[in-house]
Structures are given as structure tokens and as C-alpha cells.
N, C-alpha and C positions, 0 to 999 in steps of 0.2 A: 435568347443563346442561355439564360441562368434557367428559366425556364423547363428546357427542353433537359439542357443537365442532372435537375435538379426530378423531373420526372424518370429521366433514366436511373437514378440512384436507390430511388425506390420502387423499380419493377425490377431490376434487376435481381435482385437478394429474392424477390420471391419466384420470377422465372429461375434461376440456377436449385433455389430447396426445390420447387416440382419436376426440374429436368435428374436431380439427385435419384428422388425417390425413386424403387423400385420394386414395382407390384406384381414383380413374376416369382409366382414360391419358389421354394429350394427344391431342393433337388427330393426328397421324400414327399413333398409337398402334399399327394393322392397314393404317398406311398409307393413302393418299391414297383410295388405288381402292378404291371399295363397290358395282362393281357386280355381276354374277351368278358365279358360277363360275366357273373355266375348262369351255371342250366346251361351255356354253350359245347357245344360239343365241339373239343380240339383234344389234339396230340400234345401233352403239356413232355421234356425234355429235362424233370431232374432231377438232378444229382441227390439228393436223397426229401425226404416223408417223414415227417414223424409224430406222431398224435400224443393230445395230451387236452385236459382241462386248464382255462384259466385260473390262477389263484387271486392273483391282487392284479389293477394297473394302479398306478398316478402317471398325472398331465406331467408333464415337465417340456421347458420351455426350451427350445433348440435356436440357435444361430448358426445367420446362411453364413457358407466360406466363404462367402462374398469382397476379396481383399477389394475389388473395381470401387465398392459403393464410396466407404470408408476412404476410396483417394479422392473421389468424388465431390466427395464431403469436404475433406479438409482441405481439396485445390478451390472450392466453391465460397466455403466459409473463411479460406485468407483471402481470398478477390474480396467479400466484402468488409473484412473486419476492414484492412489494407484501404478500402478507400471510405468506409467510416472515421477510420484515425486519421488520415488526411485533411479532413472536411474540420483536425482542432488544433489547435495551437501554432503557431507562425514562425518561419525558418527553421534553427536546427527542431525547434521543440515538437515542430510541423510533419519533420524526418524523423524522429522518435516514436511519435505518436502510428504513425504508419506500419512504422515497425513491431509495433504494439501492439495494432492494431491487424496485421495481420498474422503477429504469431497469436494471442486471444483466439480471430475466426477461422484460424488451419486447428484447433483445437478442439473451441465447442463442431465445429463443424464434423468431425470425425468421431467424433463423442455422437454427433444426433447420428447421422446414417449407418451407423454403429448400433445400438439400440432400434434403430427401424428393422434392420435386419433379425428379424424373431418373430416366431411361430410358435404353439402348441402342437403338441406329438403326445404320444400317450408309450409309458412302460408298461407294458403287458407279461407279467410273472406267467408262464406257463409250466404245470405241474406234469412228464414229462411220463407215458401208459408205461418204460423202461427203468423208470425209478426218478434218474435225476429230475432236473430244473435247466427250466431257461427261460431270461427276459429277452424280451424283442424292442425295438423302439419302431413305430410306426404309427402314422397321423391318425388312419381309420380307428374311429370311435364305433366303432356298428358291436363289438361284442361286448361282451360282458362280463363279471365275473361267474364263473361255474361254466359259461360256455364252453363244448366239446369242439378245438381246433383244430386246424392241420398245421407243422411249423415247417417251411418248405425250403429249407438250404440253397440255391441255385447262385453257383459261381462265391463272390466276396458279399453275396446278397441274402438275409433270411428273416422270413415276415413272415403274418401268419393268413390262414385263410380259412 
């Protein structure tokens, strides 16, 4: 029985850590443009399209906005911390260590989950033909400084093509 319990305590943190991982990319992982491939003939209903030239590019780290990952990480960390803390001390000391382990595990689990929710995107600064400029954050790195692009505004989205 003790061997099974130790095995369970060793496997549980790994299983919960894997379950807490979210390999799904954020909402702009492939860019907000989900239309047909370039060169495909189709009709677009854009609110507006402006043209310009890319004058600067800066990589930026984006954080996914899913609070669910942090919650799963906090709960998982708290459970693992409580189990580990419960193995230490005796009597009231065991209860205290269980509580301390749960609190520490919650903090660590939440932080680990929030750090795993980042990805790299790019801030593209475009000098528009009308003299203005705009910076668009988009994951696609298919553009280069100096490229001529279309700035598409559709609803609350702005992206480059």
C-alpha cells in the first residue's frame, strides 16, 4: 500500500502539470486574418483599407488572456504543495506544513501557468500614404521593413496584408 501511495505522489504532480499545459495558441497566433490564401479570388467586405510602407518592426512578447490556465496552475500547485507539506512534521506541525505547502504550491503553480501563456508577436509600424502612421501587432513575420502593405480595418480588428 505504501509503495502505491508513493508512486501516486510521484506521478500526480507530473500528470497535473501536463494537464495544466495549454498548447493551444492565443487568439492572434496565426494573425487575425483567417480568410483564403493570397491569390484566391474572393469578395471582401472590409470597413476600410489603407496603404503604406513598413518603417519599423519590433518583436513583442504577448501573454494569453486565459485566466483558466492560471486557475488550473494554482489549484494543481496547491494540491501538490499540500501533499508534499503533509509528508513533513507531526501532530500540529503536520497540519501547519500542509497549509504552508498548499499556499506555496498555489503561488508557484499560478506563476508557472502564467509564464507558459506567452508567445512572440511583432509590432509593425506603417507610414500611411496619407501621412499618418499606425502600429499593428500581428504574429505574422512574413513582412520586412520597406515592404508596401495594406492596412485592413474590419470591425475591431486591424491587420496587415
